PDBQT receptor file of N, H, CA, C and O in Angstrom, charges set to zero:
ATOM      1  N   MET A   1      -6.483 -58.308  66.226  1.00  0.00    +0.000 N 
ATOM      2  CA  MET A   1      -6.814 -59.063  64.435  1.00  0.00    +0.000 C 
ATOM      3  C   MET A   1      -7.626 -58.353  64.144  1.00  0.00    +0.000 C 
ATOM      4  O   MET A   1      -8.565 -58.011  64.863  1.00  0.00    +0.000 OA
ATOM      5  N   ARG A   2      -7.244 -57.741  62.206  1.00  0.00    +0.000 N 
ATOM      6  H   ARG A   2      -6.481 -58.019  61.622  1.00  0.00    +0.000 HD
ATOM      7  CA  ARG A   2      -7.781 -57.839  61.190  1.00  0.00    +0.000 C 
ATOM      8  C   ARG A   2      -7.671 -57.894  60.063  1.00  0.00    +0.000 C 
ATOM      9  O   ARG A   2      -7.004 -57.826  59.031  1.00  0.00    +0.000 OA
ATOM     10  N   LEU A   3      -8.863 -58.096  60.762  1.00  0.00    +0.000 N 
ATOM     11  H   LEU A   3      -9.404 -58.151  61.601  1.00  0.00    +0.000 HD
ATOM     12  CA  LEU A   3      -9.439 -59.139  59.068  1.00  0.00    +0.000 C 
ATOM     13  C   LEU A   3      -9.567 -58.921  58.117  1.00  0.00    +0.000 C 
ATOM     14  O   LEU A   3     -10.113 -57.836  58.312  1.00  0.00    +0.000 OA
ATOM     15  N   SER A   4      -9.530 -59.054  56.532  1.00  0.00    +0.000 N 
ATOM     16  H   SER A   4      -9.087 -59.937  56.374  1.00  0.00    +0.000 HD
ATOM     17  CA  SER A   4      -9.296 -58.505  55.742  1.00  0.00    +0.000 C 
ATOM     18  C   SER A   4     -10.608 -59.024  54.420  1.00  0.00    +0.000 C 
ATOM     19  O   SER A   4     -11.397 -59.968  54.470  1.00  0.00    +0.000 OA
ATOM     20  N   ALA A   5     -10.454 -58.215  53.571  1.00  0.00    +0.000 N 
ATOM     21  H   ALA A   5      -9.813 -57.449  53.530  1.00  0.00    +0.000 HD
ATOM     22  CA  ALA A   5     -11.726 -58.740  52.371  1.00  0.00    +0.000 C 
ATOM     23  C   ALA A   5     -10.512 -59.566  51.351  1.00  0.00    +0.000 C 
ATOM     24  O   ALA A   5      -9.525 -59.042  50.834  1.00  0.00    +0.000 OA
ATOM     25  N   PRO A   6     -11.153 -61.681  51.220  1.00  0.00    +0.000 N 
ATOM     26  CA  PRO A   6     -10.691 -61.922  50.027  1.00  0.00    +0.000 C 
ATOM     27  C   PRO A   6     -10.175 -61.354  48.642  1.00  0.00    +0.000 C 
ATOM     28  O   PRO A   6     -10.465 -60.217  48.270  1.00  0.00    +0.000 OA
ATOM     29  N   LYS A   7      -9.290 -62.334  47.812  1.00  0.00    +0.000 N 
ATOM     30  H   LYS A   7      -9.054 -63.257  48.115  1.00  0.00    +0.000 HD
ATOM     31  CA  LYS A   7      -9.404 -61.121  46.658  1.00  0.00    +0.000 C 
ATOM     32  C   LYS A   7     -10.699 -62.059  45.451  1.00  0.00    +0.000 C 
ATOM     33  O   LYS A   7     -11.051 -63.236  45.535  1.00  0.00    +0.000 OA
ATOM     34  N   LYS A   8     -11.031 -61.269  44.680  1.00  0.00    +0.000 N 
ATOM     35  H   LYS A   8     -10.745 -60.313  44.611  1.00  0.00    +0.000 HD
ATOM     36  CA  LYS A   8     -11.781 -61.448  43.782  1.00  0.00    +0.000 C 
ATOM     37  C   LYS A   8     -10.945 -62.961  43.268  1.00  0.00    +0.000 C 
ATOM     38  O   LYS A   8     -11.516 -63.942  43.744  1.00  0.00    +0.000 OA
ATOM     39  N   LEU A   9      -9.666 -63.333  42.363  1.00  0.00    +0.000 N 
ATOM     40  H   LEU A   9      -9.202 -62.536  41.977  1.00  0.00    +0.000 HD
ATOM     41  CA  LEU A   9     -10.134 -64.159  42.889  1.00  0.00    +0.000 C 
ATOM     42  C   LEU A   9      -9.366 -65.499  43.523  1.00  0.00    +0.000 C 
ATOM     43  O   LEU A   9      -9.267 -66.528  42.854  1.00  0.00    +0.000 OA
ATOM     44  N   THR A  10      -8.908 -65.406  44.684  1.00  0.00    +0.000 N 
ATOM     45  H   THR A  10      -8.988 -64.570  45.227  1.00  0.00    +0.000 HD
ATOM     46  CA  THR A  10      -9.543 -66.517  45.870  1.00  0.00    +0.000 C 
ATOM     47  C   THR A  10     -11.334 -66.685  46.013  1.00  0.00    +0.000 C 
ATOM     48  O   THR A  10     -12.140 -67.561  45.699  1.00  0.00    +0.000 OA
ATOM     49  N   TRP A  11     -11.389 -65.819  46.430  1.00  0.00    +0.000 N 
ATOM     50  H   TRP A  11     -10.734 -65.108  46.685  1.00  0.00    +0.000 HD
ATOM     51  CA  TRP A  11     -13.041 -66.181  46.367  1.00  0.00    +0.000 C 
ATOM     52  C   TRP A  11     -14.316 -67.053  45.462  1.00  0.00    +0.000 C 
ATOM     53  O   TRP A  11     -15.472 -67.428  45.655  1.00  0.00    +0.000 OA
ATOM     54  N   SER A  12     -13.420 -67.086  44.520  1.00  0.00    +0.000 N 
ATOM     55  H   SER A  12     -12.481 -66.781  44.363  1.00  0.00    +0.000 HD
ATOM     56  CA  SER A  12     -13.939 -67.328  43.054  1.00  0.00    +0.000 C 
ATOM     57  C   SER A  12     -13.778 -69.225  43.521  1.00  0.00    +0.000 C 
ATOM     58  O   SER A  12     -14.581 -70.158  43.534  1.00  0.00    +0.000 OA
ATOM     59  N   ILE A  13     -12.236 -69.076  43.865  1.00  0.00    +0.000 N 
ATOM     60  H   ILE A  13     -11.584 -68.318  43.854  1.00  0.00    +0.000 HD
ATOM     61  CA  ILE A  13     -11.530 -70.294  43.896  1.00  0.00    +0.000 C 
ATOM     62  C   ILE A  13     -12.340 -71.940  44.689  1.00  0.00    +0.000 C 
ATOM     63  O   ILE A  13     -12.588 -73.142  44.606  1.00  0.00    +0.000 OA
ATOM     64  N   ALA A  14     -12.419 -70.593  45.472  1.00  0.00    +0.000 N 
ATOM     65  H   ALA A  14     -12.218 -69.616  45.540  1.00  0.00    +0.000 HD
ATOM     66  CA  ALA A  14     -13.773 -70.609  47.100  1.00  0.00    +0.000 C 
ATOM     67  C   ALA A  14     -14.385 -71.075  46.789  1.00  0.00    +0.000 C 
ATOM     68  O   ALA A  14     -14.612 -72.106  47.423  1.00  0.00    +0.000 OA
ATOM     69  N   VAL A  15     -15.535 -70.718  45.129  1.00  0.00    +0.000 N 
ATOM     70  H   VAL A  15     -15.351 -69.881  44.613  1.00  0.00    +0.000 HD
ATOM     71  CA  VAL A  15     -17.012 -70.790  45.296  1.00  0.00    +0.000 C 
ATOM     72  C   VAL A  15     -16.765 -71.860  44.604  1.00  0.00    +0.000 C 
ATOM     73  O   VAL A  15     -17.643 -72.718  44.705  1.00  0.00    +0.000 OA
ATOM     74  N   ILE A  16     -15.683 -72.175  43.784  1.00  0.00    +0.000 N 
ATOM     75  H   ILE A  16     -14.970 -71.478  43.702  1.00  0.00    +0.000 HD
ATOM     76  CA  ILE A  16     -16.223 -73.178  42.168  1.00  0.00    +0.000 C 
ATOM     77  C   ILE A  16     -15.296 -74.998  43.359  1.00  0.00    +0.000 C 
ATOM     78  O   ILE A  16     -15.349 -76.206  43.128  1.00  0.00    +0.000 OA
ATOM     79  N   LEU A  17     -14.740 -74.339  44.289  1.00  0.00    +0.000 N 
ATOM     80  H   LEU A  17     -14.697 -73.358  44.477  1.00  0.00    +0.000 HD
ATOM     81  CA  LEU A  17     -14.555 -75.830  44.982  1.00  0.00    +0.000 C 
ATOM     82  C   LEU A  17     -15.456 -75.941  45.912  1.00  0.00    +0.000 C 
ATOM     83  O   LEU A  17     -15.477 -77.154  46.121  1.00  0.00    +0.000 OA
ATOM     84  N   GLY A  18     -16.409 -75.327  46.783  1.00  0.00    +0.000 N 
ATOM     85  H   GLY A  18     -16.391 -74.342  46.613  1.00  0.00    +0.000 HD
ATOM     86  CA  GLY A  18     -16.655 -75.617  47.070  1.00  0.00    +0.000 C 
ATOM     87  C   GLY A  18     -18.777 -76.251  46.069  1.00  0.00    +0.000 C 
ATOM     88  O   GLY A  18     -19.665 -77.003  46.469  1.00  0.00    +0.000 OA
ATOM     89  N   VAL A  19     -18.629 -75.428  44.831  1.00  0.00    +0.000 N 
ATOM     90  H   VAL A  19     -17.908 -74.817  44.506  1.00  0.00    +0.000 HD
ATOM     91  CA  VAL A  19     -20.078 -76.355  43.719  1.00  0.00    +0.000 C 
ATOM     92  C   VAL A  19     -19.627 -77.678  43.736  1.00  0.00    +0.000 C 
ATOM     93  O   VAL A  19     -20.389 -78.521  44.210  1.00  0.00    +0.000 OA
ATOM     94  N   ILE A  20     -18.368 -78.076  43.246  1.00  0.00    +0.000 N 
ATOM     95  H   ILE A  20     -17.749 -77.392  42.861  1.00  0.00    +0.000 HD
ATOM     96  CA  ILE A  20     -17.967 -79.228  42.620  1.00  0.00    +0.000 C 
ATOM     97  C   ILE A  20     -18.558 -79.948  43.779  1.00  0.00    +0.000 C 
ATOM     98  O   ILE A  20     -19.522 -80.666  43.512  1.00  0.00    +0.000 OA
ATOM     99  N   GLY A  21     -18.055 -79.876  45.357  1.00  0.00    +0.000 N 
ATOM    100  H   GLY A  21     -17.272 -79.293  45.574  1.00  0.00    +0.000 HD
ATOM    101  CA  GLY A  21     -18.161 -80.408  46.483  1.00  0.00    +0.000 C 
ATOM    102  C   GLY A  21     -20.044 -81.165  46.653  1.00  0.00    +0.000 C 
ATOM    103  O   GLY A  21     -20.374 -82.317  46.933  1.00  0.00    +0.000 OA
ATOM    104  N   LEU A  22     -20.794 -80.112  46.389  1.00  0.00    +0.000 N 
ATOM    105  H   LEU A  22     -20.525 -79.176  46.161  1.00  0.00    +0.000 HD
ATOM    106  CA  LEU A  22     -21.915 -80.509  46.760  1.00  0.00    +0.000 C 
ATOM    107  C   LEU A  22     -22.490 -80.902  45.264  1.00  0.00    +0.000 C 
ATOM    108  O   LEU A  22     -23.558 -81.492  45.426  1.00  0.00    +0.000 OA
ATOM    109  N   LEU A  23     -22.074 -80.752  43.494  1.00  0.00    +0.000 N 
ATOM    110  H   LEU A  23     -21.206 -80.272  43.363  1.00  0.00    +0.000 HD
ATOM    111  CA  LEU A  23     -22.438 -81.730  43.524  1.00  0.00    +0.000 C 
ATOM    112  C   LEU A  23     -22.125 -82.808  43.187  1.00  0.00    +0.000 C 
ATOM    113  O   LEU A  23     -23.014 -83.551  42.769  1.00  0.00    +0.000 OA
ATOM    114  N   MET A  24     -20.924 -83.220  43.240  1.00  0.00    +0.000 N 
ATOM    115  H   MET A  24     -20.203 -82.616  43.579  1.00  0.00    +0.000 HD
ATOM    116  CA  MET A  24     -20.361 -84.879  44.271  1.00  0.00    +0.000 C 
ATOM    117  C   MET A  24     -20.721 -85.553  44.918  1.00  0.00    +0.000 C 
ATOM    118  O   MET A  24     -20.576 -86.775  44.875  1.00  0.00    +0.000 OA
ATOM    119  N   ASN A  25     -21.839 -84.310  46.438  1.00  0.00    +0.000 N 
ATOM    120  H   ASN A  25     -21.957 -83.318  46.473  1.00  0.00    +0.000 HD
ATOM    121  CA  ASN A  25     -22.118 -84.903  47.265  1.00  0.00    +0.000 C 
ATOM    122  C   ASN A  25     -23.248 -85.711  46.571  1.00  0.00    +0.000 C 
ATOM    123  O   ASN A  25     -23.376 -86.916  46.788  1.00  0.00    +0.000 OA
ATOM    124  N   PHE A  26     -24.385 -84.757  45.401  1.00  0.00    +0.000 N 
ATOM    125  H   PHE A  26     -24.281 -83.778  45.225  1.00  0.00    +0.000 HD
ATOM    126  CA  PHE A  26     -25.353 -85.286  45.393  1.00  0.00    +0.000 C 
ATOM    127  C   PHE A  26     -26.152 -86.193  44.040  1.00  0.00    +0.000 C 
ATOM    128  O   PHE A  26     -27.276 -86.432  43.596  1.00  0.00    +0.000 OA
ATOM    129  N   GLY A  27     -24.168 -86.585  43.677  1.00  0.00    +0.000 N 
ATOM    130  H   GLY A  27     -23.255 -86.391  44.037  1.00  0.00    +0.000 HD
ATOM    131  CA  GLY A  27     -24.260 -87.553  42.511  1.00  0.00    +0.000 C 
ATOM    132  C   GLY A  27     -23.641 -87.173  41.629  1.00  0.00    +0.000 C 
ATOM    133  O   GLY A  27     -22.854 -87.901  41.025  1.00  0.00    +0.000 OA
ATOM    134  N   VAL A  28     -24.004 -84.994  41.122  1.00  0.00    +0.000 N 
ATOM    135  H   VAL A  28     -24.643 -84.402  41.613  1.00  0.00    +0.000 HD
ATOM    136  CA  VAL A  28     -24.942 -84.878  39.956  1.00  0.00    +0.000 C 
ATOM    137  C   VAL A  28     -22.830 -85.004  38.388  1.00  0.00    +0.000 C 
ATOM    138  O   VAL A  28     -22.476 -85.198  37.225  1.00  0.00    +0.000 OA
ATOM    139  N   LEU A  29     -22.215 -84.615  40.142  1.00  0.00    +0.000 N 
ATOM    140  H   LEU A  29     -22.503 -84.458  41.087  1.00  0.00    +0.000 HD
ATOM    141  CA  LEU A  29     -20.485 -84.919  38.890  1.00  0.00    +0.000 C 
ATOM    142  C   LEU A  29     -20.314 -86.175  39.956  1.00  0.00    +0.000 C 
ATOM    143  O   LEU A  29     -20.755 -86.490  41.061  1.00  0.00    +0.000 OA
ATOM    144  N   SER A  30     -19.196 -86.823  38.725  1.00  0.00    +0.000 N 
ATOM    145  H   SER A  30     -18.838 -86.566  37.827  1.00  0.00    +0.000 HD
ATOM    146  CA  SER A  30     -18.923 -87.742  39.942  1.00  0.00    +0.000 C 
ATOM    147  C   SER A  30     -16.755 -88.358  39.911  1.00  0.00    +0.000 C 
ATOM    148  O   SER A  30     -16.425 -89.350  39.261  1.00  0.00    +0.000 OA
ATOM    149  N   ILE A  31     -15.644 -87.466  40.762  1.00  0.00    +0.000 N 
ATOM    150  H   ILE A  31     -15.912 -86.660  41.289  1.00  0.00    +0.000 HD
ATOM    151  CA  ILE A  31     -14.359 -87.206  40.397  1.00  0.00    +0.000 C 
ATOM    152  C   ILE A  31     -14.010 -88.910  40.860  1.00  0.00    +0.000 C 
ATOM    153  O   ILE A  31     -14.653 -89.431  41.771  1.00  0.00    +0.000 OA
ATOM    154  N   ALA A  32     -13.187 -89.485  40.290  1.00  0.00    +0.000 N 
ATOM    155  H   ALA A  32     -12.665 -89.062  39.549  1.00  0.00    +0.000 HD
ATOM    156  CA  ALA A  32     -12.276 -90.185  41.097  1.00  0.00    +0.000 C 
ATOM    157  C   ALA A  32     -11.056 -89.859  41.810  1.00  0.00    +0.000 C 
ATOM    158  O   ALA A  32     -10.071 -89.238  41.410  1.00  0.00    +0.000 OA
ATOM    159  N   GLY A  33     -11.291 -90.381  42.925  1.00  0.00    +0.000 N 
ATOM    160  H   GLY A  33     -12.091 -90.885  43.250  1.00  0.00    +0.000 HD
ATOM    161  CA  GLY A  33      -9.903 -90.565  43.846  1.00  0.00    +0.000 C 
ATOM    162  C   GLY A  33     -10.470 -88.895  44.746  1.00  0.00    +0.000 C 
ATOM    163  O   GLY A  33      -9.689 -88.682  45.674  1.00  0.00    +0.000 OA
ATOM    164  N   PHE A  34     -11.699 -87.663  44.637  1.00  0.00    +0.000 N 
ATOM    165  H   PHE A  34     -12.333 -87.836  43.883  1.00  0.00    +0.000 HD
ATOM    166  CA  PHE A  34     -11.753 -87.277  45.151  1.00  0.00    +0.000 C 
ATOM    167  C   PHE A  34     -13.084 -87.575  46.475  1.00  0.00    +0.000 C 
ATOM    168  O   PHE A  34     -13.940 -88.460  46.446  1.00  0.00    +0.000 OA
ATOM    169  N   SER A  35     -12.874 -86.510  47.559  1.00  0.00    +0.000 N 
ATOM    170  H   SER A  35     -12.178 -85.792  47.582  1.00  0.00    +0.000 HD
ATOM    171  CA  SER A  35     -13.963 -86.365  48.329  1.00  0.00    +0.000 C 
ATOM    172  C   SER A  35     -14.109 -85.368  48.803  1.00  0.00    +0.000 C 
ATOM    173  O   SER A  35     -13.472 -84.467  49.349  1.00  0.00    +0.000 OA
ATOM    174  N   SER A  36     -16.329 -85.984  48.156  1.00  0.00    +0.000 N 
ATOM    175  H   SER A  36     -16.846 -86.716  47.713  1.00  0.00    +0.000 HD
ATOM    176  CA  SER A  36     -17.111 -84.090  47.761  1.00  0.00    +0.000 C 
ATOM    177  C   SER A  36     -16.883 -83.265  49.404  1.00  0.00    +0.000 C 
ATOM    178  O   SER A  36     -17.065 -82.059  49.571  1.00  0.00    +0.000 OA
ATOM    179  N   PHE A  37     -16.417 -84.321  50.587  1.00  0.00    +0.000 N 
ATOM    180  H   PHE A  37     -16.269 -85.300  50.451  1.00  0.00    +0.000 HD
ATOM    181  CA  PHE A  37     -16.934 -83.654  52.012  1.00  0.00    +0.000 C 
ATOM    182  C   PHE A  37     -14.675 -82.734  52.216  1.00  0.00    +0.000 C 
ATOM    183  O   PHE A  37     -14.410 -81.851  53.032  1.00  0.00    +0.000 OA
ATOM    184  N   TRP A  38     -14.043 -83.111  51.623  1.00  0.00    +0.000 N 
ATOM    185  H   TRP A  38     -14.259 -83.828  50.960  1.00  0.00    +0.000 HD
ATOM    186  CA  TRP A  38     -12.388 -82.661  51.411  1.00  0.00    +0.000 C 
ATOM    187  C   TRP A  38     -12.932 -81.525  49.700  1.00  0.00    +0.000 C 
ATOM    188  O   TRP A  38     -12.077 -80.969  49.009  1.00  0.00    +0.000 OA
ATOM    189  N   LEU A  39     -13.459 -81.500  49.594  1.00  0.00    +0.000 N 
ATOM    190  H   LEU A  39     -14.153 -81.952  50.155  1.00  0.00    +0.000 HD
ATOM    191  CA  LEU A  39     -13.469 -80.577  48.255  1.00  0.00    +0.000 C 
ATOM    192  C   LEU A  39     -13.705 -78.995  49.403  1.00  0.00    +0.000 C 
ATOM    193  O   LEU A  39     -13.122 -77.963  49.731  1.00  0.00    +0.000 OA
ATOM    194  N   VAL A  40     -14.601 -79.532  49.569  1.00  0.00    +0.000 N 
ATOM    195  H   VAL A  40     -15.075 -80.371  49.302  1.00  0.00    +0.000 HD
ATOM    196  CA  VAL A  40     -15.593 -78.511  50.662  1.00  0.00    +0.000 C 
ATOM    197  C   VAL A  40     -15.315 -77.693  51.567  1.00  0.00    +0.000 C 
ATOM    198  O   VAL A  40     -15.801 -76.606  51.878  1.00  0.00    +0.000 OA
ATOM    199  N   ALA A  41     -14.084 -78.603  52.165  1.00  0.00    +0.000 N 
ATOM    200  H   ALA A  41     -13.690 -79.486  51.912  1.00  0.00    +0.000 HD
ATOM    201  CA  ALA A  41     -13.588 -78.942  53.341  1.00  0.00    +0.000 C 
ATOM    202  C   ALA A  41     -12.304 -77.344  53.126  1.00  0.00    +0.000 C 
ATOM    203  O   ALA A  41     -11.978 -76.612  54.060  1.00  0.00    +0.000 OA
ATOM    204  N   ILE A  42     -11.697 -77.157  51.291  1.00  0.00    +0.000 N 
ATOM    205  H   ILE A  42     -11.962 -77.752  50.531  1.00  0.00    +0.000 HD
ATOM    206  CA  ILE A  42     -10.558 -76.625  51.345  1.00  0.00    +0.000 C 
ATOM    207  C   ILE A  42     -10.858 -75.661  51.213  1.00  0.00    +0.000 C 
ATOM    208  O   ILE A  42     -10.510 -74.644  51.812  1.00  0.00    +0.000 OA
ATOM    209  N   GLY A  43     -11.784 -75.851  50.144  1.00  0.00    +0.000 N 
ATOM    210  H   GLY A  43     -12.067 -76.677  49.657  1.00  0.00    +0.000 HD
ATOM    211  CA  GLY A  43     -12.786 -74.193  50.018  1.00  0.00    +0.000 C 
ATOM    212  C   GLY A  43     -12.709 -73.197  51.566  1.00  0.00    +0.000 C 
ATOM    213  O   GLY A  43     -11.927 -72.288  51.845  1.00  0.00    +0.000 OA
ATOM    214  N   PHE A  44     -13.424 -73.570  52.081  1.00  0.00    +0.000 N 
ATOM    215  H   PHE A  44     -14.059 -74.308  51.855  1.00  0.00    +0.000 HD
ATOM    216  CA  PHE A  44     -13.772 -72.586  53.560  1.00  0.00    +0.000 C 
ATOM    217  C   PHE A  44     -12.049 -72.698  53.916  1.00  0.00    +0.000 C 
ATOM    218  O   PHE A  44     -11.834 -71.502  54.110  1.00  0.00    +0.000 OA
ATOM    219  N   ILE A  45     -10.810 -73.329  54.105  1.00  0.00    +0.000 N 
ATOM    220  H   ILE A  45     -10.985 -74.301  53.947  1.00  0.00    +0.000 HD
ATOM    221  CA  ILE A  45      -9.627 -73.005  54.928  1.00  0.00    +0.000 C 
ATOM    222  C   ILE A  45      -9.332 -72.234  53.969  1.00  0.00    +0.000 C 
ATOM    223  O   ILE A  45      -8.999 -71.167  54.484  1.00  0.00    +0.000 OA
ATOM    224  N   LEU A  46      -9.229 -72.131  52.273  1.00  0.00    +0.000 N 
ATOM    225  H   LEU A  46      -9.500 -72.998  51.854  1.00  0.00    +0.000 HD
ATOM    226  CA  LEU A  46      -9.142 -71.271  51.565  1.00  0.00    +0.000 C 
ATOM    227  C   LEU A  46      -9.880 -69.670  51.968  1.00  0.00    +0.000 C 
ATOM    228  O   LEU A  46      -9.564 -68.490  51.813  1.00  0.00    +0.000 OA
ATOM    229  N   LEU A  47     -10.801 -70.280  52.447  1.00  0.00    +0.000 N 
ATOM    230  H   LEU A  47     -11.058 -71.239  52.573  1.00  0.00    +0.000 HD
ATOM    231  CA  LEU A  47     -11.451 -68.241  52.597  1.00  0.00    +0.000 C 
ATOM    232  C   LEU A  47     -11.608 -68.366  54.403  1.00  0.00    +0.000 C 
ATOM    233  O   LEU A  47     -12.551 -67.976  55.091  1.00  0.00    +0.000 OA
ATOM    234  N   THR A  48     -10.689 -68.858  54.722  1.00  0.00    +0.000 N 
ATOM    235  H   THR A  48      -9.922 -69.175  54.163  1.00  0.00    +0.000 HD
ATOM    236  CA  THR A  48     -10.557 -68.560  56.311  1.00  0.00    +0.000 C 
ATOM    237  C   THR A  48      -8.831 -67.885  56.035  1.00  0.00    +0.000 C 
ATOM    238  O   THR A  48      -8.500 -66.757  56.402  1.00  0.00    +0.000 OA
ATOM    239  N   LEU A  49      -8.223 -68.529  55.566  1.00  0.00    +0.000 N 
ATOM    240  H   LEU A  49      -8.491 -69.445  55.268  1.00  0.00    +0.000 HD
ATOM    241  CA  LEU A  49      -6.871 -68.235  55.249  1.00  0.00    +0.000 C 
ATOM    242  C   LEU A  49      -7.059 -66.631  55.034  1.00  0.00    +0.000 C 
ATOM    243  O   LEU A  49      -6.560 -65.702  55.670  1.00  0.00    +0.000 OA
ATOM    244  N   ALA A  50      -8.069 -66.620  53.771  1.00  0.00    +0.000 N 
ATOM    245  H   ALA A  50      -8.474 -67.375  53.254  1.00  0.00    +0.000 HD
ATOM    246  CA  ALA A  50      -7.593 -65.263  52.902  1.00  0.00    +0.000 C 
ATOM    247  C   ALA A  50      -8.152 -64.114  53.452  1.00  0.00    +0.000 C 
ATOM    248  O   ALA A  50      -7.941 -63.020  52.929  1.00  0.00    +0.000 OA
ATOM    249  N   THR A  51      -9.183 -64.297  54.943  1.00  0.00    +0.000 N 
ATOM    250  H   THR A  51      -9.354 -65.186  55.368  1.00  0.00    +0.000 HD
ATOM    251  CA  THR A  51      -9.807 -63.293  55.768  1.00  0.00    +0.000 C 
ATOM    252  C   THR A  51      -8.502 -63.156  56.548  1.00  0.00    +0.000 C 
ATOM    253  O   THR A  51      -8.080 -62.003  56.461  1.00  0.00    +0.000 OA
ATOM    254  N   LEU A  52      -8.017 -63.653  57.006  1.00  0.00    +0.000 N 
ATOM    255  H   LEU A  52      -8.360 -64.590  57.077  1.00  0.00    +0.000 HD
ATOM    256  CA  LEU A  52      -6.630 -63.959  58.417  1.00  0.00    +0.000 C 
ATOM    257  C   LEU A  52      -6.342 -62.837  57.365  1.00  0.00    +0.000 C 
ATOM    258  O   LEU A  52      -6.631 -61.642  57.309  1.00  0.00    +0.000 OA
ATOM    259  N   PHE A  53      -5.481 -63.918  56.344  1.00  0.00    +0.000 N 
ATOM    260  H   PHE A  53      -5.247 -64.889  56.390  1.00  0.00    +0.000 HD
ATOM    261  CA  PHE A  53      -3.930 -62.953  56.343  1.00  0.00    +0.000 C 
ATOM    262  C   PHE A  53      -4.073 -61.597  55.521  1.00  0.00    +0.000 C 
ATOM    263  O   PHE A  53      -4.340 -60.783  56.405  1.00  0.00    +0.000 OA
ATOM    264  N   LYS A  54      -4.051 -61.112  54.662  1.00  0.00    +0.000 N 
ATOM    265  H   LYS A  54      -3.835 -61.774  53.945  1.00  0.00    +0.000 HD
ATOM    266  CA  LYS A  54      -3.705 -59.352  53.975  1.00  0.00    +0.000 C 
ATOM    267  C   LYS A  54      -3.436 -59.630  52.429  1.00  0.00    +0.000 C 
ATOM    268  O   LYS A  54      -2.941 -58.550  52.106  1.00  0.00    +0.000 OA
ATOM    269  N   GLY A  55      -3.445 -60.066  51.780  1.00  0.00    +0.000 N 
ATOM    270  H   GLY A  55      -3.847 -60.943  52.042  1.00  0.00    +0.000 HD
ATOM    271  CA  GLY A  55      -2.968 -59.649  50.473  1.00  0.00    +0.000 C 
ATOM    272  C   GLY A  55      -3.545 -60.988  49.488  1.00  0.00    +0.000 C 
ATOM    273  O   GLY A  55      -3.748 -60.976  48.274  1.00  0.00    +0.000 OA
ATOM    274  N   LEU A  56      -3.782 -62.481  50.770  1.00  0.00    +0.000 N 
ATOM    275  H   LEU A  56      -3.617 -62.490  51.756  1.00  0.00    +0.000 HD
ATOM    276  CA  LEU A  56      -4.259 -63.496  49.670  1.00  0.00    +0.000 C 
ATOM    277  C   LEU A  56      -5.487 -63.153  49.555  1.00  0.00    +0.000 C 
ATOM    278  O   LEU A  56      -6.221 -63.740  48.759  1.00  0.00    +0.000 OA
TER     279      LEU A  56
């Protein structure tokens, strides 16, 4: 299985999701209805999928 680097846009979206999740976890930011854990998890899942599938 060959892995590929994610595109800059995909990487940026994943990092933004992760940072928002961390800010929510530390109480700096609060968004009703969202869990900080799930935002960070979605960011990591997005990065994993972008690494596994070329062109994402």
